[in-house]
mmCIF file of the N, C-alpha and C atoms, coordinates in Angstrom:
data_MODEL
# 
_entry.id   MODEL 
# 
loop_
_atom_site.group_PDB 
_atom_site.id 
_atom_site.type_symbol 
_atom_site.label_atom_id 
_atom_site.label_alt_id 
_atom_site.label_comp_id 
_atom_site.label_asym_id 
_atom_site.label_entity_id 
_atom_site.label_seq_id 
_atom_site.pdbx_PDB_ins_code 
_atom_site.Cartn_x 
_atom_site.Cartn_y 
_atom_site.Cartn_z 
_atom_site.occupancy 
_atom_site.B_iso_or_equiv 
_atom_site.pdbx_formal_charge 
_atom_site.auth_seq_id 
_atom_site.auth_comp_id 
_atom_site.auth_asym_id 
_atom_site.auth_atom_id 
_atom_site.pdbx_PDB_model_num 
ATOM 1   N N  . MET A 1 1  ? -112.805 -41.517 -5.361 1.00 0.00 ? 1  MET A N  1 
ATOM 2   C CA . MET A 1 1  ? -111.411 -41.463 -4.996 1.00 0.00 ? 1  MET A CA 1 
ATOM 3   C C  . MET A 1 1  ? -110.900 -40.020 -4.941 1.00 0.00 ? 1  MET A C  1 
ATOM 4   N N  . ARG A 1 2  ? -111.339 -39.193 -5.884 1.00 0.00 ? 2  ARG A N  1 
ATOM 5   C CA . ARG A 1 2  ? -110.897 -37.798 -5.919 1.00 0.00 ? 2  ARG A CA 1 
ATOM 6   C C  . ARG A 1 2  ? -111.384 -37.038 -4.691 1.00 0.00 ? 2  ARG A C  1 
ATOM 7   N N  . LYS A 1 3  ? -112.606 -37.321 -4.253 1.00 0.00 ? 3  LYS A N  1 
ATOM 8   C CA . LYS A 1 3  ? -113.135 -36.650 -3.069 1.00 0.00 ? 3  LYS A CA 1 
ATOM 9   C C  . LYS A 1 3  ? -112.320 -36.995 -1.824 1.00 0.00 ? 3  LYS A C  1 
ATOM 10  N N  . ILE A 1 4  ? -111.885 -38.233 -1.730 1.00 0.00 ? 4  ILE A N  1 
ATOM 11  C CA . ILE A 1 4  ? -111.093 -38.661 -0.576 1.00 0.00 ? 4  ILE A CA 1 
ATOM 12  C C  . ILE A 1 4  ? -109.762 -37.906 -0.547 1.00 0.00 ? 4  ILE A C  1 
ATOM 13  N N  . VAL A 1 5  ? -109.128 -37.749 -1.688 1.00 0.00 ? 5  VAL A N  1 
ATOM 14  C CA . VAL A 1 5  ? -107.859 -37.025 -1.758 1.00 0.00 ? 5  VAL A CA 1 
ATOM 15  C C  . VAL A 1 5  ? -108.058 -35.564 -1.380 1.00 0.00 ? 5  VAL A C  1 
ATOM 16  N N  . VAL A 1 6  ? -109.124 -34.948 -1.872 1.00 0.00 ? 6  VAL A N  1 
ATOM 17  C CA . VAL A 1 6  ? -109.400 -33.542 -1.554 1.00 0.00 ? 6  VAL A CA 1 
ATOM 18  C C  . VAL A 1 6  ? -109.645 -33.372 -0.061 1.00 0.00 ? 6  VAL A C  1 
ATOM 19  N N  . VAL A 1 7  ? -110.422 -34.269 0.524  1.00 0.00 ? 7  VAL A N  1 
ATOM 20  C CA . VAL A 1 7  ? -110.709 -34.191 1.959  1.00 0.00 ? 7  VAL A CA 1 
ATOM 21  C C  . VAL A 1 7  ? -109.427 -34.404 2.761  1.00 0.00 ? 7  VAL A C  1 
ATOM 22  N N  . LEU A 1 8  ? -108.598 -35.339 2.348  1.00 0.00 ? 8  LEU A N  1 
ATOM 23  C CA . LEU A 1 8  ? -107.340 -35.591 3.047  1.00 0.00 ? 8  LEU A CA 1 
ATOM 24  C C  . LEU A 1 8  ? -106.419 -34.373 2.990  1.00 0.00 ? 8  LEU A C  1 
ATOM 25  N N  . VAL A 1 9  ? -106.322 -33.744 1.843  1.00 0.00 ? 9  VAL A N  1 
ATOM 26  C CA . VAL A 1 9  ? -105.503 -32.538 1.707  1.00 0.00 ? 9  VAL A CA 1 
ATOM 27  C C  . VAL A 1 9  ? -106.044 -31.415 2.581  1.00 0.00 ? 9  VAL A C  1 
ATOM 28  N N  . LEU A 1 10 ? -107.346 -31.254 2.622  1.00 0.00 ? 10 LEU A N  1 
ATOM 29  C CA . LEU A 1 10 ? -107.942 -30.215 3.473  1.00 0.00 ? 10 LEU A CA 1 
ATOM 30  C C  . LEU A 1 10 ? -107.650 -30.466 4.948  1.00 0.00 ? 10 LEU A C  1 
ATOM 31  N N  . PHE A 1 11 ? -107.711 -31.723 5.393  1.00 0.00 ? 11 PHE A N  1 
ATOM 32  C CA . PHE A 1 11 ? -107.395 -32.039 6.783  1.00 0.00 ? 11 PHE A CA 1 
ATOM 33  C C  . PHE A 1 11 ? -105.928 -31.754 7.094  1.00 0.00 ? 11 PHE A C  1 
ATOM 34  N N  . VAL A 1 12 ? -105.047 -32.068 6.170  1.00 0.00 ? 12 VAL A N  1 
ATOM 35  C CA . VAL A 1 12 ? -103.622 -31.795 6.389  1.00 0.00 ? 12 VAL A CA 1 
ATOM 36  C C  . VAL A 1 12 ? -103.381 -30.298 6.479  1.00 0.00 ? 12 VAL A C  1 
ATOM 37  N N  . LEU A 1 13 ? -103.978 -29.530 5.579  1.00 0.00 ? 13 LEU A N  1 
ATOM 38  C CA . LEU A 1 13 ? -103.813 -28.070 5.623  1.00 0.00 ? 13 LEU A CA 1 
ATOM 39  C C  . LEU A 1 13 ? -104.401 -27.473 6.902  1.00 0.00 ? 13 LEU A C  1 
ATOM 40  N N  . ALA A 1 14 ? -105.552 -27.959 7.321  1.00 0.00 ? 14 ALA A N  1 
ATOM 41  C CA . ALA A 1 14 ? -106.164 -27.457 8.559  1.00 0.00 ? 14 ALA A CA 1 
ATOM 42  C C  . ALA A 1 14 ? -105.291 -27.806 9.762  1.00 0.00 ? 14 ALA A C  1 
ATOM 43  N N  . GLY A 1 15 ? -104.759 -29.009 9.791  1.00 0.00 ? 15 GLY A N  1 
ATOM 44  C CA . GLY A 1 15 ? -103.880 -29.411 10.888 1.00 0.00 ? 15 GLY A CA 1 
ATOM 45  C C  . GLY A 1 15 ? -102.618 -28.574 10.933 1.00 0.00 ? 15 GLY A C  1 
ATOM 46  N N  . TRP A 1 16 ? -102.054 -28.300 9.754  1.00 0.00 ? 16 TRP A N  1 
ATOM 47  C CA . TRP A 1 16 ? -100.856 -27.467 9.692  1.00 0.00 ? 16 TRP A CA 1 
ATOM 48  C C  . TRP A 1 16 ? -101.162 -26.049 10.179 1.00 0.00 ? 16 TRP A C  1 
ATOM 49  N N  . ALA A 1 17 ? -102.311 -25.511 9.798  1.00 0.00 ? 17 ALA A N  1 
ATOM 50  C CA . ALA A 1 17 ? -102.679 -24.159 10.208 1.00 0.00 ? 17 ALA A CA 1 
ATOM 51  C C  . ALA A 1 17 ? -102.837 -24.070 11.728 1.00 0.00 ? 17 ALA A C  1 
ATOM 52  N N  . VAL A 1 18 ? -103.463 -25.069 12.326 1.00 0.00 ? 18 VAL A N  1 
ATOM 53  C CA . VAL A 1 18 ? -103.637 -25.091 13.784 1.00 0.00 ? 18 VAL A CA 1 
ATOM 54  C C  . VAL A 1 18 ? -102.278 -25.196 14.466 1.00 0.00 ? 18 VAL A C  1 
ATOM 55  N N  . TYR A 1 19 ? -101.428 -26.085 13.974 1.00 0.00 ? 19 TYR A N  1 
ATOM 56  C CA . TYR A 1 19 ? -100.093 -26.237 14.560 1.00 0.00 ? 19 TYR A CA 1 
ATOM 57  C C  . TYR A 1 19 ? -99.293  -24.933 14.466 1.00 0.00 ? 19 TYR A C  1 
ATOM 58  N N  . ASP A 1 20 ? -99.316  -24.303 13.304 1.00 0.00 ? 20 ASP A N  1 
ATOM 59  C CA . ASP A 1 20 ? -98.569  -23.070 13.101 1.00 0.00 ? 20 ASP A CA 1 
ATOM 60  C C  . ASP A 1 20 ? -99.078  -21.963 14.024 1.00 0.00 ? 20 ASP A C  1 
ATOM 61  N N  . THR A 1 21 ? -100.377 -21.866 14.174 1.00 0.00 ? 21 THR A N  1 
ATOM 62  C CA . THR A 1 21 ? -100.958 -20.847 15.052 1.00 0.00 ? 21 THR A CA 1 
ATOM 63  C C  . THR A 1 21 ? -100.576 -21.077 16.504 1.00 0.00 ? 21 THR A C  1 
ATOM 64  N N  . LEU A 1 22 ? -100.680 -22.310 16.969 1.00 0.00 ? 22 LEU A N  1 
ATOM 65  C CA . LEU A 1 22 ? -100.362 -22.602 18.362 1.00 0.00 ? 22 LEU A CA 1 
ATOM 66  C C  . LEU A 1 22 ? -98.869  -22.488 18.649 1.00 0.00 ? 22 LEU A C  1 
ATOM 67  N N  . SER A 1 23 ? -98.029  -22.847 17.704 1.00 0.00 ? 23 SER A N  1 
ATOM 68  C CA . SER A 1 23 ? -96.585  -22.769 17.948 1.00 0.00 ? 23 SER A CA 1 
ATOM 69  C C  . SER A 1 23 ? -96.102  -21.326 17.979 1.00 0.00 ? 23 SER A C  1 
ATOM 70  N N  . ASN A 1 24 ? -96.795  -20.395 17.332 1.00 0.00 ? 24 ASN A N  1 
ATOM 71  C CA . ASN A 1 24 ? -96.391  -18.991 17.333 1.00 0.00 ? 24 ASN A CA 1 
ATOM 72  C C  . ASN A 1 24 ? -96.904  -18.234 18.551 1.00 0.00 ? 24 ASN A C  1 
ATOM 73  N N  . GLN A 1 25 ? -97.742  -18.850 19.366 1.00 0.00 ? 25 GLN A N  1 
ATOM 74  C CA . GLN A 1 25 ? -98.285  -18.164 20.531 1.00 0.00 ? 25 GLN A CA 1 
ATOM 75  C C  . GLN A 1 25 ? -97.390  -18.306 21.756 1.00 0.00 ? 25 GLN A C  1 
ATOM 76  N N  . VAL A 1 26 ? -96.353  -19.113 21.673 1.00 0.00 ? 26 VAL A N  1 
ATOM 77  C CA . VAL A 1 26 ? -95.438  -19.285 22.791 1.00 0.00 ? 26 VAL A CA 1 
ATOM 78  C C  . VAL A 1 26 ? -94.608  -18.014 22.922 1.00 0.00 ? 26 VAL A C  1 
ATOM 79  N N  . ALA A 1 27 ? -94.587  -17.437 24.126 1.00 0.00 ? 27 ALA A N  1 
ATOM 80  C CA . ALA A 1 27 ? -93.871  -16.171 24.339 1.00 0.00 ? 27 ALA A CA 1 
ATOM 81  C C  . ALA A 1 27 ? -92.378  -16.412 24.379 1.00 0.00 ? 27 ALA A C  1 
ATOM 82  N N  . SER A 1 28 ? -91.630  -15.528 23.771 1.00 0.00 ? 28 SER A N  1 
ATOM 83  C CA . SER A 1 28 ? -90.178  -15.619 23.822 1.00 0.00 ? 28 SER A CA 1 
ATOM 84  C C  . SER A 1 28 ? -89.698  -15.025 25.143 1.00 0.00 ? 28 SER A C  1 
ATOM 85  N N  . PRO A 1 29 ? -88.484  -15.372 25.573 1.00 0.00 ? 29 PRO A N  1 
ATOM 86  C CA . PRO A 1 29 ? -87.974  -14.836 26.843 1.00 0.00 ? 29 PRO A CA 1 
ATOM 87  C C  . PRO A 1 29 ? -87.929  -13.315 26.879 1.00 0.00 ? 29 PRO A C  1 
ATOM 88  N N  . VAL A 1 30 ? -87.705  -12.652 25.756 1.00 0.00 ? 30 VAL A N  1 
ATOM 89  C CA . VAL A 1 30 ? -87.631  -11.192 25.728 1.00 0.00 ? 30 VAL A CA 1 
ATOM 90  C C  . VAL A 1 30 ? -89.012  -10.595 25.984 1.00 0.00 ? 30 VAL A C  1 
ATOM 91  N N  . GLU A 1 31 ? -90.058  -11.188 25.403 1.00 0.00 ? 31 GLU A N  1 
ATOM 92  C CA . GLU A 1 31 ? -91.403  -10.642 25.536 1.00 0.00 ? 31 GLU A CA 1 
ATOM 93  C C  . GLU A 1 31 ? -91.961  -10.778 26.942 1.00 0.00 ? 31 GLU A C  1 
ATOM 94  N N  . ASP A 1 32 ? -91.621  -11.869 27.647 1.00 0.00 ? 32 ASP A N  1 
ATOM 95  C CA . ASP A 1 32 ? -92.190  -12.024 28.976 1.00 0.00 ? 32 ASP A CA 1 
ATOM 96  C C  . ASP A 1 32 ? -91.289  -11.473 30.076 1.00 0.00 ? 32 ASP A C  1 
ATOM 97  N N  . GLY A 1 33 ? -90.189  -10.816 29.698 1.00 0.00 ? 33 GLY A N  1 
ATOM 98  C CA . GLY A 1 33 ? -89.370  -10.101 30.668 1.00 0.00 ? 33 GLY A CA 1 
ATOM 99  C C  . GLY A 1 33 ? -88.369  -10.937 31.427 1.00 0.00 ? 33 GLY A C  1 
ATOM 100 N N  . THR A 1 34 ? -88.133  -12.188 31.081 1.00 0.00 ? 34 THR A N  1 
ATOM 101 C CA . THR A 1 34 ? -87.195  -13.012 31.833 1.00 0.00 ? 34 THR A CA 1 
ATOM 102 C C  . THR A 1 34 ? -85.761  -12.865 31.357 1.00 0.00 ? 34 THR A C  1 
ATOM 103 N N  . GLN A 1 35 ? -85.539  -12.222 30.222 1.00 0.00 ? 35 GLN A N  1 
ATOM 104 C CA . GLN A 1 35 ? -84.186  -12.044 29.710 1.00 0.00 ? 35 GLN A CA 1 
ATOM 105 C C  . GLN A 1 35 ? -83.941  -10.557 29.499 1.00 0.00 ? 35 GLN A C  1 
ATOM 106 N N  . HIS A 1 36 ? -82.825  -10.063 30.023 1.00 0.00 ? 36 HIS A N  1 
ATOM 107 C CA . HIS A 1 36 ? -82.499  -8.651  29.901 1.00 0.00 ? 36 HIS A CA 1 
ATOM 108 C C  . HIS A 1 36 ? -81.948  -8.352  28.518 1.00 0.00 ? 36 HIS A C  1 
ATOM 109 N N  . GLU A 1 37 ? -82.087  -7.115  28.078 1.00 0.00 ? 37 GLU A N  1 
ATOM 110 C CA . GLU A 1 37 ? -81.602  -6.701  26.766 1.00 0.00 ? 37 GLU A CA 1 
ATOM 111 C C  . GLU A 1 37 ? -80.112  -6.965  26.606 1.00 0.00 ? 37 GLU A C  1 
ATOM 112 N N  . SER A 1 38 ? -79.324  -6.835  27.685 1.00 0.00 ? 38 SER A N  1 
ATOM 113 C CA . SER A 1 38 ? -77.882  -7.045  27.586 1.00 0.00 ? 38 SER A CA 1 
ATOM 114 C C  . SER A 1 38 ? -77.526  -8.516  27.366 1.00 0.00 ? 38 SER A C  1 
ATOM 115 N N  . GLU A 1 39 ? -78.448  -9.443  27.654 1.00 0.00 ? 39 GLU A N  1 
ATOM 116 C CA . GLU A 1 39 ? -78.194  -10.865 27.491 1.00 0.00 ? 39 GLU A CA 1 
ATOM 117 C C  . GLU A 1 39 ? -78.599  -11.385 26.116 1.00 0.00 ? 39 GLU A C  1 
ATOM 118 N N  . ILE A 1 40 ? -79.199  -10.555 25.272 1.00 0.00 ? 40 ILE A N  1 
ATOM 119 C CA . ILE A 1 40 ? -79.658  -10.979 23.958 1.00 0.00 ? 40 ILE A CA 1 
ATOM 120 C C  . ILE A 1 40 ? -78.467  -11.080 23.021 1.00 0.00 ? 40 ILE A C  1 
ATOM 121 N N  . VAL A 1 41 ? -78.373  -12.206 22.330 1.00 0.00 ? 41 VAL A N  1 
ATOM 122 C CA . VAL A 1 41 ? -77.281  -12.424 21.387 1.00 0.00 ? 41 VAL A CA 1 
ATOM 123 C C  . VAL A 1 41 ? -77.763  -12.035 19.998 1.00 0.00 ? 41 VAL A C  1 
ATOM 124 N N  . GLU A 1 42 ? -77.024  -11.135 19.354 1.00 0.00 ? 42 GLU A N  1 
ATOM 125 C CA . GLU A 1 42 ? -77.349  -10.733 17.994 1.00 0.00 ? 42 GLU A CA 1 
ATOM 126 C C  . GLU A 1 42 ? -76.443  -11.481 17.040 1.00 0.00 ? 42 GLU A C  1 
ATOM 127 N N  . GLY A 1 43 ? -76.955  -11.781 15.877 1.00 0.00 ? 43 GLY A N  1 
ATOM 128 C CA . GLY A 1 43 ? -76.125  -12.452 14.885 1.00 0.00 ? 43 GLY A CA 1 
ATOM 129 C C  . GLY A 1 43 ? -76.970  -13.161 13.844 1.00 0.00 ? 43 GLY A C  1 
ATOM 130 N N  . ILE A 1 44 ? -76.324  -14.020 13.060 1.00 0.00 ? 44 ILE A N  1 
ATOM 131 C CA . ILE A 1 44 ? -77.020  -14.675 11.967 1.00 0.00 ? 44 ILE A CA 1 
ATOM 132 C C  . ILE A 1 44 ? -77.245  -16.160 12.217 1.00 0.00 ? 44 ILE A C  1 
ATOM 133 N N  . GLU A 1 45 ? -77.155  -16.612 13.443 1.00 0.00 ? 45 GLU A N  1 
ATOM 134 C CA . GLU A 1 45 ? -77.444  -17.999 13.757 1.00 0.00 ? 45 GLU A CA 1 
ATOM 135 C C  . GLU A 1 45 ? -78.915  -18.124 14.147 1.00 0.00 ? 45 GLU A C  1 
ATOM 136 N N  . VAL A 1 46 ? -79.458  -19.308 13.950 1.00 0.00 ? 46 VAL A N  1 
ATOM 137 C CA . VAL A 1 46 ? -80.857  -19.554 14.275 1.00 0.00 ? 46 VAL A CA 1 
ATOM 138 C C  . VAL A 1 46 ? -81.083  -19.299 15.762 1.00 0.00 ? 46 VAL A C  1 
ATOM 139 N N  . GLY A 1 47 ? -82.121  -18.526 16.082 1.00 0.00 ? 47 GLY A N  1 
ATOM 140 C CA . GLY A 1 47 ? -82.461  -18.228 17.462 1.00 0.00 ? 47 GLY A CA 1 
ATOM 141 C C  . GLY A 1 47 ? -81.906  -16.911 17.973 1.00 0.00 ? 47 GLY A C  1 
ATOM 142 N N  . ASN A 1 48 ? -80.978  -16.315 17.256 1.00 0.00 ? 48 ASN A N  1 
ATOM 143 C CA . ASN A 1 48 ? -80.426  -15.029 17.667 1.00 0.00 ? 48 ASN A CA 1 
ATOM 144 C C  . ASN A 1 48 ? -81.306  -13.889 17.179 1.00 0.00 ? 48 ASN A C  1 
ATOM 145 N N  . GLN A 1 49 ? -81.263  -12.791 17.890 1.00 0.00 ? 49 GLN A N  1 
ATOM 146 C CA . GLN A 1 49 ? -82.050  -11.613 17.524 1.00 0.00 ? 49 GLN A CA 1 
ATOM 147 C C  . GLN A 1 49 ? -81.366  -10.875 16.380 1.00 0.00 ? 49 GLN A C  1 
ATOM 148 N N  . ALA A 1 50 ? -82.148  -10.424 15.430 1.00 0.00 ? 50 ALA A N  1 
ATOM 149 C CA . ALA A 1 50 ? -81.601  -9.662  14.301 1.00 0.00 ? 50 ALA A CA 1 
ATOM 150 C C  . ALA A 1 50 ? -81.181  -8.275  14.761 1.00 0.00 ? 50 ALA A C  1 
ATOM 151 N N  . SER A 1 51 ? -80.129  -7.752  14.162 1.00 0.00 ? 51 SER A N  1 
ATOM 152 C CA . SER A 1 51 ? -79.676  -6.392  14.467 1.00 0.00 ? 51 SER A CA 1 
ATOM 153 C C  . SER A 1 51 ? -80.714  -5.396  13.976 1.00 0.00 ? 51 SER A C  1 
ATOM 154 N N  . ASP A 1 52 ? -80.881  -4.310  14.721 1.00 0.00 ? 52 ASP A N  1 
ATOM 155 C CA . ASP A 1 52 ? -81.857  -3.294  14.344 1.00 0.00 ? 52 ASP A CA 1 
ATOM 156 C C  . ASP A 1 52 ? -81.317  -2.476  13.168 1.00 0.00 ? 52 ASP A C  1 
ATOM 157 N N  . PHE A 1 53 ? -82.171  -2.159  12.220 1.00 0.00 ? 53 PHE A N  1 
ATOM 158 C CA . PHE A 1 53 ? -81.790  -1.320  11.085 1.00 0.00 ? 53 PHE A CA 1 
ATOM 159 C C  . PHE A 1 53 ? -83.011  -0.541  10.632 1.00 0.00 ? 53 PHE A C  1 
ATOM 160 N N  . ALA A 1 54 ? -82.777  0.473   9.815  1.00 0.00 ? 54 ALA A N  1 
ATOM 161 C CA . ALA A 1 54 ? -83.866  1.320   9.318  1.00 0.00 ? 54 ALA A CA 1 
ATOM 162 C C  . ALA A 1 54 ? -83.794  1.382   7.796  1.00 0.00 ? 54 ALA A C  1 
ATOM 163 N N  . LEU A 1 55 ? -84.962  1.410   7.162  1.00 0.00 ? 55 LEU A N  1 
ATOM 164 C CA . LEU A 1 55 ? -85.078  1.560   5.708  1.00 0.00 ? 55 LEU A CA 1 
ATOM 165 C C  . LEU A 1 55 ? -86.148  2.586   5.405  1.00 0.00 ? 55 LEU A C  1 
ATOM 166 N N  . ARG A 1 56 ? -86.066  3.183   4.243  1.00 0.00 ? 56 ARG A N  1 
ATOM 167 C CA . ARG A 1 56 ? -87.081  4.133   3.795  1.00 0.00 ? 56 ARG A CA 1 
ATOM 168 C C  . ARG A 1 56 ? -88.056  3.417   2.877  1.00 0.00 ? 56 ARG A C  1 
ATOM 169 N N  . THR A 1 57 ? -89.353  3.696   3.066  1.00 0.00 ? 57 THR A N  1 
ATOM 170 C CA . THR A 1 57 ? -90.375  3.125   2.198  1.00 0.00 ? 57 THR A CA 1 
ATOM 171 C C  . THR A 1 57 ? -90.423  3.919   0.898  1.00 0.00 ? 57 THR A C  1 
ATOM 172 N N  . LEU A 1 58 ? -91.230  3.463   -0.032 1.00 0.00 ? 58 LEU A N  1 
ATOM 173 C CA . LEU A 1 58 ? -91.335  4.150   -1.317 1.00 0.00 ? 58 LEU A CA 1 
ATOM 174 C C  . LEU A 1 58 ? -91.896  5.562   -1.182 1.00 0.00 ? 58 LEU A C  1 
ATOM 175 N N  . ASP A 1 59 ? -92.691  5.793   -0.124 1.00 0.00 ? 59 ASP A N  1 
ATOM 176 C CA . ASP A 1 59 ? -93.234  7.134   0.075  1.00 0.00 ? 59 ASP A CA 1 
ATOM 177 C C  . ASP A 1 59 ? -92.376  7.984   1.021  1.00 0.00 ? 59 ASP A C  1 
ATOM 178 N N  . GLY A 1 60 ? -91.156  7.522   1.335  1.00 0.00 ? 60 GLY A N  1 
ATOM 179 C CA . GLY A 1 60 ? -90.207  8.333   2.085  1.00 0.00 ? 60 GLY A CA 1 
ATOM 180 C C  . GLY A 1 60 ? -90.232  8.174   3.595  1.00 0.00 ? 60 GLY A C  1 
ATOM 181 N N  . LYS A 1 61 ? -91.105  7.361   4.143  1.00 0.00 ? 61 LYS A N  1 
ATOM 182 C CA . LYS A 1 61 ? -91.150  7.168   5.591  1.00 0.00 ? 61 LYS A CA 1 
ATOM 183 C C  . LYS A 1 61 ? -90.052  6.194   6.023  1.00 0.00 ? 61 LYS A C  1 
ATOM 184 N N  . GLU A 1 62 ? -89.508  6.428   7.213  1.00 0.00 ? 62 GLU A N  1 
ATOM 185 C CA . GLU A 1 62 ? -88.485  5.540   7.748  1.00 0.00 ? 62 GLU A CA 1 
ATOM 186 C C  . GLU A 1 62 ? -89.141  4.478   8.624  1.00 0.00 ? 62 GLU A C  1 
ATOM 187 N N  . VAL A 1 63 ? -88.764  3.216   8.403  1.00 0.00 ? 63 VAL A N  1 
ATOM 188 C CA . VAL A 1 63 ? -89.292  2.093   9.182  1.00 0.00 ? 63 VAL A CA 1 
ATOM 189 C C  . VAL A 1 63 ? -88.108  1.362   9.784  1.00 0.00 ? 63 VAL A C  1 
ATOM 190 N N  . ARG A 1 64 ? -88.158  1.161   11.104 1.00 0.00 ? 64 ARG A N  1 
ATOM 191 C CA . ARG A 1 64 ? -87.102  0.428   11.801 1.00 0.00 ? 64 ARG A CA 1 
ATOM 192 C C  . ARG A 1 64 ? -87.581  -0.987  12.097 1.00 0.00 ? 64 ARG A C  1 
ATOM 193 N N  . LEU A 1 65 ? -86.651  -1.928  12.103 1.00 0.00 ? 65 LEU A N  1 
ATOM 194 C CA . LEU A 1 65 ? -86.992  -3.307  12.426 1.00 0.00 ? 65 LEU A CA 1 
ATOM 195 C C  . LEU A 1 65 ? -87.565  -3.408  13.837 1.00 0.00 ? 65 LEU A C  1 
ATOM 196 N N  . SER A 1 66 ? -87.046  -2.613  14.751 1.00 0.00 ? 66 SER A N  1 
ATOM 197 C CA . SER A 1 66 ? -87.529  -2.652  16.137 1.00 0.00 ? 66 SER A CA 1 
ATOM 198 C C  . SER A 1 66 ? -88.993  -2.194  16.238 1.00 0.00 ? 66 SER A C  1 
ATOM 199 N N  . ASP A 1 67 ? -89.460  -1.389  15.284 1.00 0.00 ? 67 ASP A N  1 
ATOM 200 C CA . ASP A 1 67 ? -90.864  -0.967  15.278 1.00 0.00 ? 67 ASP A CA 1 
ATOM 201 C C  . ASP A 1 67 ? -91.797  -2.124  14.947 1.00 0.00 ? 67 ASP A C  1 
ATOM 202 N N  . LEU A 1 68 ? -91.255  -3.169  14.350 1.00 0.00 ? 68 LEU A N  1 
ATOM 203 C CA . LEU A 1 68 ? -92.068  -4.296  13.917 1.00 0.00 ? 68 LEU A CA 1 
ATOM 204 C C  . LEU A 1 68 ? -91.968  -5.497  14.859 1.00 0.00 ? 68 LEU A C  1 
ATOM 205 N N  . ARG A 1 69 ? -91.422  -5.289  16.045 1.00 0.00 ? 69 ARG A N  1 
ATOM 206 C CA . ARG A 1 69 ? -91.268  -6.382  17.008 1.00 0.00 ? 69 ARG A CA 1 
ATOM 207 C C  . ARG A 1 69 ? -92.623  -7.013  17.304 1.00 0.00 ? 69 ARG A C  1 
ATOM 208 N N  . GLY A 1 70 ? -92.672  -8.349  17.244 1.00 0.00 ? 70 GLY A N  1 
ATOM 209 C CA . GLY A 1 70 ? -93.879  -9.097  17.514 1.00 0.00 ? 70 GLY A CA 1 
ATOM 210 C C  . GLY A 1 70 ? -94.736  -9.329  16.273 1.00 0.00 ? 70 GLY A C  1 
ATOM 211 N N  . LYS A 1 71 ? -94.343  -8.732  15.169 1.00 0.00 ? 71 LYS A N  1 
ATOM 212 C CA . LYS A 1 71 ? -95.069  -8.908  13.906 1.00 0.00 ? 71 LYS A CA 1 
ATOM 213 C C  . LYS A 1 71 ? -94.217  -9.746  12.964 1.00 0.00 ? 71 LYS A C  1 
ATOM 214 N N  . ARG A 1 72 ? -94.866  -10.439 12.042 1.00 0.00 ? 72 ARG A N  1 
ATOM 215 C CA . ARG A 1 72 ? -94.125  -11.231 11.053 1.00 0.00 ? 72 ARG A CA 1 
ATOM 216 C C  . ARG A 1 72 ? -93.642  -10.321 9.942  1.00 0.00 ? 72 ARG A C  1 
ATOM 217 N N  . VAL A 1 73 ? -92.370  -10.436 9.617  1.00 0.00 ? 73 VAL A N  1 
ATOM 218 C CA . VAL A 1 73 ? -91.796  -9.665  8.529  1.00 0.00 ? 73 VAL A CA 1 
ATOM 219 C C  . VAL A 1 73 ? -91.086  -10.618 7.574  1.00 0.00 ? 73 VAL A C  1 
ATOM 220 N N  . MET A 1 74 ? -90.980  -10.210 6.326  1.00 0.00 ? 74 MET A N  1 
ATOM 221 C CA . MET A 1 74 ? -90.299  -11.061 5.358  1.00 0.00 ? 74 MET A CA 1 
ATOM 222 C C  . MET A 1 74 ? -89.349  -10.212 4.548  1.00 0.00 ? 74 MET A C  1 
# 
């Protein structure tokens, strides 16, 4: 019984990983050039682009949010 549960959990995790990978490969309108920069809505609602800002790292380098476009940030 324990082996069945472990195998079932592994299948669920593998399925979730495949789904997550495939869902993140869909290009956004900004990346494929169909939406102009002036048409992008900034704000705090789901689907809106975050405002660009800059922060300093612990070693003093400046990092802008726009430098990380296309990468996952947290």
